[in-house]
C-alpha positions as CSV (number, residue, x, y, z in Angstrom):
1,M,-12.4,-11.8,-5.8
2,S,-9.3,-9.7,-5.6
3,Q,-9.5,-6.0,-6.6
4,N,-5.9,-6.3,-7.6
5,P,-5.9,-6.2,-11.4
6,L,-2.1,-6.8,-11.4
7,T,-2.8,-10.4,-10.3
8,E,-4.9,-11.1,-13.4
9,L,-2.4,-9.2,-15.6
10,T,0.5,-11.3,-14.3
11,H,-1.3,-14.5,-14.9
12,Q,-2.1,-13.4,-18.5
13,L,1.6,-12.6,-19.1
14,V,2.8,-15.9,-17.6
15,K,0.3,-17.9,-19.7
16,H,1.8,-16.5,-22.8
17,F,5.1,-18.2,-22.0
18,A,4.0,-21.2,-19.9
19,I,1.1,-23.7,-19.5
20,Y,-0.8,-24.1,-16.3
21,P,-1.6,-27.8,-16.0
22,A,-5.2,-28.8,-15.0
23,G,-5.7,-28.6,-11.3
24,I,-3.3,-25.8,-10.6
25,D,-4.9,-22.6,-9.5
26,A,-3.1,-19.7,-11.1
27,S,-4.1,-17.4,-8.3
28,S,-2.1,-19.5,-5.8
29,V,1.1,-18.3,-7.4
30,M,1.9,-15.1,-5.6
31,R,5.7,-14.6,-5.6
32,Y,7.6,-14.2,-8.9
33,G,10.9,-12.9,-7.6
34,E,13.1,-11.6,-10.4
35,L,11.0,-13.1,-13.1
36,I,8.5,-10.3,-13.2
37,R,8.9,-6.8,-11.7
38,Y,6.4,-4.0,-11.6
39,H,8.1,-0.6,-11.5
40,N,7.1,2.7,-9.8
41,E,9.9,4.9,-11.0
42,N,12.0,5.4,-14.2
43,L,9.0,4.1,-16.1
44,L,10.0,5.8,-19.4
45,E,13.4,4.2,-19.5
46,G,12.9,0.9,-17.6
47,G,9.3,0.2,-18.7
48,D,6.1,-0.1,-16.6
49,M,7.2,-3.6,-15.8
50,S,10.0,-5.9,-16.8
51,I,10.5,-9.6,-17.3
52,A,13.5,-11.9,-17.3
53,A,14.7,-12.8,-20.8
54,S,16.8,-15.8,-19.8
55,N,15.1,-19.2,-20.3
56,I,16.8,-20.4,-17.1
57,N,14.8,-18.1,-14.9
58,W,11.6,-19.2,-16.5
59,E,12.5,-22.9,-16.3
60,C,13.2,-22.6,-12.6
61,F,9.9,-20.8,-12.0
62,C,8.0,-23.4,-14.0
63,Q,9.6,-26.3,-12.2
64,K,8.8,-24.8,-8.8
65,H,5.2,-24.3,-9.6
66,G,4.5,-27.2,-11.8
67,L,4.2,-25.3,-15.1
68,Q,5.5,-26.1,-18.5
69,L,7.3,-23.7,-20.8
70,R,5.7,-23.3,-24.2
71,M,9.0,-22.9,-26.0
72,N,12.5,-24.4,-25.6
73,I,14.8,-21.5,-26.5
74,E,17.7,-19.8,-24.6
75,Q,16.2,-16.3,-24.8
76,L,12.6,-15.2,-24.7
77,L,11.5,-12.5,-27.2
78,N,14.7,-13.1,-29.1
79,D,13.4,-11.7,-32.4
80,E,10.9,-9.2,-33.7
81,K,8.2,-11.8,-34.5
82,A,8.2,-13.0,-30.9
83,K,7.7,-9.4,-29.7
84,E,5.0,-8.8,-32.2
85,D,3.2,-12.0,-31.1
86,L,3.3,-10.8,-27.4
87,L,2.0,-7.4,-28.4
88,E,-0.8,-9.0,-30.4
89,Q,-1.7,-11.5,-27.6
90,S,-1.8,-8.6,-25.1
91,K,-4.7,-7.1,-26.9
92,Q,-6.8,-9.8,-25.1
93,W,-5.4,-8.8,-21.7
94,I,-7.0,-6.6,-19.1
95,F,-4.4,-4.0,-20.0
96,P,-2.8,-4.2,-23.5
97,L,0.9,-3.5,-24.2
98,Q,2.1,-0.7,-26.4
99,S,5.8,-1.5,-26.8
100,I,8.7,-3.7,-25.7
101,T,12.3,-2.5,-25.2
102,K,15.5,-4.4,-24.5
103,L,17.1,-3.5,-21.2
104,R,20.4,-4.4,-19.7
105,R,21.0,-7.6,-17.7
106,E,18.9,-9.8,-19.8
107,R,15.6,-8.1,-19.2
108,Y,12.8,-6.6,-21.3
109,G,10.8,-3.6,-20.4
110,L,7.1,-3.7,-21.2
111,H,5.2,-0.4,-21.7
112,F,1.4,-0.4,-21.5
113,H,-1.2,1.8,-23.3
114,R,-1.9,4.4,-20.6
115,A,-5.4,5.4,-21.4
116,P,-7.1,2.1,-20.3
117,I,-5.2,1.9,-17.1
118,I,-5.9,5.6,-16.1
119,A,-9.6,5.1,-16.8
120,N,-9.7,1.8,-14.9
121,V,-7.9,3.1,-11.8
122,L,-9.9,6.3,-11.4
123,N,-13.2,4.5,-12.0
124,A,-12.3,1.8,-9.5
125,I,-11.3,4.3,-6.8
126,F,-14.4,6.5,-7.2
127,T,-16.8,3.5,-7.5
128,N,-15.5,1.7,-4.5
129,G,-14.4,4.7,-2.3
130,E,-13.1,3.5,1.0
131,N,-13.6,-0.1,-0.1
132,Y,-11.1,0.3,-2.9
133,G,-8.6,-2.6,-2.6
134,K,-10.9,-4.9,-0.5
135,H,-11.4,-8.5,-1.5
136,R,-14.8,-9.2,-2.8
137,E,-16.4,-12.6,-2.5
138,P,-17.7,-14.0,-5.8
139,A,-21.5,-14.2,-6.0
140,G,-23.5,-17.3,-6.8
141,D,-24.4,-20.6,-5.2
142,G,-21.2,-22.3,-6.4
143,A,-18.9,-19.8,-4.7
144,L,-16.6,-21.4,-2.1
145,S,-16.8,-20.2,1.5
146,P,-13.7,-18.2,2.5
147,S,-11.2,-19.6,4.9
148,T,-11.6,-18.5,8.5
149,I,-9.1,-16.9,10.8
150,H,-9.1,-16.0,14.4
151,L,-6.9,-13.2,15.6
152,S,-5.9,-12.8,19.2
153,L,-3.5,-10.8,21.3
154,N,-1.4,-12.4,24.1
155,N,-3.0,-11.7,27.5
156,R,0.1,-9.9,28.8
157,F,-0.6,-7.1,26.4
158,I,-4.3,-6.7,27.1
159,N,-4.4,-5.0,30.5
160,Q,-3.8,-1.3,30.0
161,D,-2.9,1.1,32.8
162,E,-4.9,4.3,33.2
163,H,-4.0,7.6,31.6
164,N,-2.5,6.0,28.5
165,S,0.6,4.8,30.3
166,K,1.1,1.4,28.7
167,E,4.6,0.3,28.4
168,L,5.8,1.1,24.8
169,H,6.5,-2.5,23.8
170,K,3.0,-3.5,24.9
171,F,1.6,-0.6,23.0
172,R,3.5,-1.7,19.9
173,A,2.1,-5.2,20.2
174,E,-1.5,-3.9,20.7
175,Q,-1.1,-1.6,17.6
176,L,0.2,-4.5,15.5
177,Y,-2.9,-6.5,16.6
178,L,-5.2,-3.7,15.5
179,I,-3.4,-3.2,12.2
180,L,-3.6,-6.9,11.4
181,G,-7.3,-6.8,12.1
182,R,-7.8,-3.9,9.6
183,L,-5.7,-5.6,7.0
184,L,-7.7,-8.8,7.3
185,E,-10.9,-6.7,6.5
186,Y,-9.3,-6.3,3.0
187,S,-8.3,-9.9,2.6
188,K,-9.9,-13.2,1.4
189,W,-10.0,-14.4,5.1
190,R,-13.2,-14.3,7.1
191,V,-12.4,-13.3,10.7
192,V,-14.3,-15.3,13.3
193,Q,-14.6,-14.9,17.1
194,A,-13.3,-17.6,19.5
195,D,-16.7,-19.2,19.8
196,D,-16.8,-19.8,16.0
197,V,-13.4,-21.3,15.6
198,T,-13.3,-24.7,13.8
199,D,-10.6,-27.3,13.2
200,D,-9.9,-25.6,9.9
201,T,-9.6,-22.1,11.3
202,L,-6.2,-20.5,11.2
203,R,-5.4,-19.1,14.7
204,V,-3.1,-16.1,14.7
205,C,-1.8,-14.7,18.0
206,V,0.3,-11.5,18.3
207,D,3.0,-12.3,20.8
208,C,6.4,-11.0,22.0
209,N,9.7,-12.4,20.9
210,N,10.9,-13.5,24.4
211,V,8.4,-16.4,24.6
212,P,10.0,-19.7,23.5
213,R,8.3,-21.6,20.7
214,R,6.8,-25.0,21.7
215,P,7.0,-27.9,19.3
216,S,3.7,-28.4,17.4
217,V,2.3,-31.6,18.6
218,S,-1.5,-31.3,18.3
219,Q,-3.6,-30.4,15.3
220,E,-4.5,-27.1,17.1
221,D,-0.9,-26.2,17.5
222,K,-0.2,-26.8,13.8
223,K,-3.0,-24.4,12.9
224,T,-1.7,-21.7,15.3
225,V,0.6,-18.9,14.1
226,R,2.6,-16.6,16.3
227,V,3.1,-13.1,14.9
228,V,6.1,-11.9,16.9
229,C,6.4,-8.2,18.0
230,G,9.9,-7.0,18.7
231,P,11.0,-4.7,21.5
232,V,11.2,-0.9,21.6
233,L,14.8,0.3,22.1
234,E,16.7,3.4,23.2
235,P,18.7,4.9,20.3
236,T,22.1,5.0,22.0
237,T,22.2,2.0,24.4
238,K,20.0,-0.3,22.2
239,T,18.3,-1.5,25.4
240,A,14.6,-1.7,26.1
241,T,13.1,1.7,26.7
242,S,11.3,2.5,29.9
243,M,9.2,5.2,28.2
244,T,5.4,4.8,28.2
245,S,3.2,5.2,25.2
246,G,1.6,8.4,26.8
247,G,5.0,9.9,27.4
248,Y,6.3,9.0,24.0
249,M,3.3,10.5,22.3
250,A,3.7,13.7,24.2
251,L,7.3,13.9,23.2
252,R,6.6,13.2,19.5
253,S,3.7,15.6,19.5
254,N,6.1,18.4,20.6
255,D,8.6,17.2,18.0
256,M,6.0,17.4,15.2
257,L,4.9,20.9,16.3
258,L,8.5,22.2,16.2
259,I,9.1,20.5,12.8
260,A,5.9,21.9,11.4
261,M,6.7,25.4,12.7
262,H,10.2,25.5,11.3
263,R,9.9,23.6,8.1
264,H,6.4,24.0,6.9
265,G,5.2,27.2,8.5
266,V,2.4,25.7,10.6
267,R,-0.6,28.1,11.0
268,D,-0.5,30.4,14.0
269,C,-3.7,28.9,15.5
270,V,-5.0,29.5,18.9
271,K,-4.3,26.7,21.4
272,G,-7.9,25.5,21.6
273,K,-9.6,22.2,21.0
274,N,-8.7,22.0,17.3
275,F,-5.1,22.7,18.0
276,E,-5.0,20.1,20.7
277,S,-6.6,17.5,18.4
278,L,-4.1,18.3,15.7
279,M,-1.2,17.8,18.0
280,Q,-2.6,14.5,19.3
281,R,-3.0,13.2,15.7
282,L,0.5,14.3,14.8
283,G,1.9,12.6,17.9
284,H,0.0,9.4,17.4
285,A,1.0,9.3,13.7
286,A,4.7,9.9,14.5
287,V,4.6,7.0,17.1
288,I,3.0,4.6,14.7
289,V,5.5,5.4,11.9
290,D,8.4,5.1,14.4
291,L,7.2,1.7,15.6
292,F,6.4,0.2,12.2
293,E,8.8,1.6,9.7
294,V,10.9,-1.5,10.5
295,R,9.7,-5.1,10.4
296,H,7.4,-5.9,13.3
297,S,9.6,-8.8,14.5
298,T,12.7,-6.5,14.9
299,G,13.4,-3.9,17.5
300,A,12.0,-0.4,16.9
301,T,14.0,2.6,18.1
302,V,12.5,5.6,19.9
303,V,13.3,9.0,18.4
304,R,15.0,11.4,20.8
305,S,15.5,15.2,20.3
306,G,13.4,15.1,17.2
307,L,16.0,13.2,15.3
308,G,14.2,10.8,12.9
309,S,13.4,10.2,9.3
310,S,13.1,13.5,7.3
311,K,10.1,11.9,5.5
312,G,8.2,10.5,8.5
313,A,4.8,11.2,9.9
314,N,5.0,15.0,9.7
315,Y,5.9,14.8,6.0
316,I,3.1,12.4,5.3
317,L,0.5,14.5,7.1
318,Y,1.7,17.7,5.7
319,N,1.0,16.3,2.2
320,S,-2.4,15.0,3.5
321,A,-3.2,18.6,4.6
322,R,-2.0,19.9,1.2
323,L,-4.5,17.6,-0.6
324,E,-7.3,18.8,1.6
325,T,-6.3,22.5,1.1
326,L,-6.2,22.1,-2.7
327,L,-9.7,20.6,-2.8
328,R,-11.0,23.1,-0.3
329,T,-9.6,26.0,-2.4
330,F,-11.1,24.5,-5.6
331,Q,-14.5,24.2,-4.0
332,A,-14.3,27.8,-2.7
333,Q,-13.5,29.0,-6.3
334,V,-16.5,27.0,-7.5
335,N,-18.7,28.7,-4.9
336,L,-17.4,32.1,-6.0
337,G,-18.2,31.3,-9.6
338,V,-14.5,31.3,-10.7
339,Y,-14.7,27.7,-11.8
340,E,-17.7,25.7,-12.9
341,S,-18.6,22.6,-10.8
342,L,-16.6,19.4,-11.4
343,P,-18.1,17.5,-14.3
344,P,-18.8,13.7,-14.0
345,L,-15.7,11.5,-14.5
346,D,-17.0,10.1,-17.8
347,K,-17.0,13.7,-19.2
348,I,-13.3,14.3,-18.3
349,D,-10.5,14.2,-20.9
350,L,-8.1,11.8,-19.1
351,S,-5.5,12.0,-21.8
352,V,-4.0,15.0,-20.0
353,L,-3.0,12.6,-17.3
354,E,-0.6,10.6,-19.5
355,D,2.4,12.8,-18.7
356,E,5.2,11.1,-16.8
357,L,4.4,12.4,-13.3
358,D,0.7,11.8,-13.6
359,W,1.3,8.4,-15.0
360,Q,3.8,7.5,-12.2
361,L,1.2,8.5,-9.5
362,I,-1.6,6.5,-11.2
363,Y,0.3,3.4,-12.4
364,G,3.1,3.3,-9.7
365,Y,0.9,4.0,-6.7
366,L,-2.9,4.2,-7.1
367,L,-3.1,1.1,-9.3
368,T,-0.8,-0.9,-6.9
369,F,-2.5,-0.1,-3.7
370,P,-4.6,-3.3,-3.7
371,K,-1.4,-5.3,-4.5
372,V,0.5,-3.6,-1.6
373,V,-2.3,-4.4,0.9
374,E,-2.6,-8.0,-0.4
375,S,1.2,-8.5,-0.1
376,T,1.3,-7.4,3.5
377,L,-0.5,-10.7,4.4
378,A,1.1,-12.9,1.8
379,Q,3.2,-14.7,4.5
380,L,0.8,-14.5,7.4
381,E,0.7,-18.2,7.7
382,Q,4.5,-18.1,8.4
383,G,3.9,-15.5,11.1
384,L,4.9,-12.4,9.0
385,C,2.9,-9.3,8.2
386,A,4.7,-6.7,6.1
387,V,3.4,-3.6,7.8
388,H,6.7,-1.9,7.1
389,S,6.1,-2.1,3.4
390,L,2.7,-0.3,3.8
391,V,4.5,2.5,5.8
392,R,7.1,2.7,3.0
393,Y,4.3,2.9,0.4
394,I,2.7,5.8,2.2
395,V,5.9,7.7,2.6
396,D,6.7,7.2,-1.1
397,L,3.2,8.2,-2.2
398,A,3.4,11.4,-0.1
399,S,6.9,12.1,-1.6
400,L,5.8,11.7,-5.2
401,F,2.7,13.8,-4.7
402,S,4.9,16.5,-3.1
403,R,7.0,16.4,-6.3
404,Y,3.9,16.5,-8.4
405,Y,2.6,19.5,-6.6
406,R,5.9,21.4,-7.1
407,H,6.0,20.6,-10.9
408,K,2.4,20.8,-11.8
409,Q,0.1,23.8,-11.5
410,I,-3.2,22.3,-10.4
411,L,-5.4,25.3,-9.8
412,V,-4.8,26.9,-13.2
413,Q,-6.2,30.2,-14.4
414,Q,-9.8,30.3,-15.5
415,R,-9.3,29.9,-19.2
416,T,-11.4,27.7,-21.5
417,N,-8.5,25.8,-22.9
418,L,-7.1,25.1,-19.4
419,M,-10.4,23.7,-17.8
420,P,-9.9,20.1,-19.1
421,V,-6.5,20.1,-17.4
422,L,-7.9,21.5,-14.1
423,Y,-10.7,19.0,-13.9
424,A,-8.5,16.0,-14.7
425,R,-6.0,17.0,-12.1
426,I,-8.7,17.6,-9.5
427,Y,-9.9,14.1,-10.1
428,L,-6.3,12.8,-9.7
429,V,-5.9,14.8,-6.4
430,K,-9.2,13.3,-5.1
431,A,-8.0,9.8,-6.0
432,V,-4.7,10.4,-4.3
433,R,-6.5,11.6,-1.2
434,Q,-8.8,8.6,-1.1
435,V,-5.9,6.1,-1.4
436,L,-3.7,7.9,1.0
437,N,-6.5,8.2,3.6
438,S,-7.3,4.5,3.2
439,A,-3.7,3.5,3.6
440,L,-3.4,5.8,6.7
441,A,-6.6,4.3,8.2
442,L,-5.0,0.8,8.0
443,L,-2.3,2.1,10.3
444,G,-4.9,3.8,12.6
445,I,-3.7,7.3,11.5
446,E,-6.2,10.0,11.0
447,P,-5.6,12.5,8.1
448,V,-5.4,16.2,8.9
449,D,-7.3,19.1,7.3
450,Y,-4.6,21.7,7.7
451,M,-1.1,22.3,9.1
């Protein structure tokens, strides 16, 4: 069972306008294109989500998936009664609607009641912890066995030289294989070893893009998918780099140190074991982001002279450290008796988290994490894994939290009237930390405690 409530919500919305014939599994419909969009910015103006108003869009969608429209009109929601009917029907949904607004370009913006979503998201995160977003198998004797999948890495990538000196394109392929394995732990698939492969098992092999495809002639070939990993290129010549993974990590570790010192004021810590560990983590994170911020099948470009994205690994981990520092400081104040201990979640006034920035974090990012992870594997059977979309999600989450930190005072003064705000925001910070750490773990990136 998916932990993605947006899947159920989307089906409930579609069922208001269309009929699913018997035998069609609503959960098999994954891609809605322009028909339905979930937003993560400009929520006040554009709605939490928007739908196409034109009947043509809905007819095309219904024909493609074998559905039948409930009404034959040119425009959906074309009068107040139609809008009121949708609002009334939504009271039966997982998350009810609050209002509907007309947007430009024949679209309607839908706004949800915020309180149920805020409570649902925070409860789900703290109940499931690091398992938030993972697919759960339904219990009971009648439950269907999950489909099986076998993941492998082309032999040319397996042999690793000593001293971490793997060629960079081989390192990229190996990391793609590891990331795929972690993503599959969240999915509906059951991963099996080579000895347990059956005729129905999907075989996925991470390969390079210079191996020609063979025509599928056997049943085994037809159940085999190649996930192609592109080359790693030099920035100026656009030719394959000769740099090794060890050399590139050392280069990027130094880049991260210089950026942290000049931009963020890295702590003046002694070059001991902790410092070495921090630099290794920063370097590894930078390399992973460099290699996977683009689609895995295309060429990734190495970063020379520290010239890269201004919101890359350093930016992500700086905000990871900021989260840890906030929570450490809060706990220190509790230990000193400045604040009382954090009450249970069910005692928290979550209405203070309905402001726009709080809502954008919760609705736009925390709620959508299961959907983001699920979507990375949506086209796996076509040999595609959207790791780049996960990287973009992490960067955007870190960016929004940075903006939240600048605009919201989290550790407020010890005043009775401000304590509900403090406790609610601490829970939000803890939730952001959990989701960010889970997302980073999928990429094999360790969070940092300080910078």
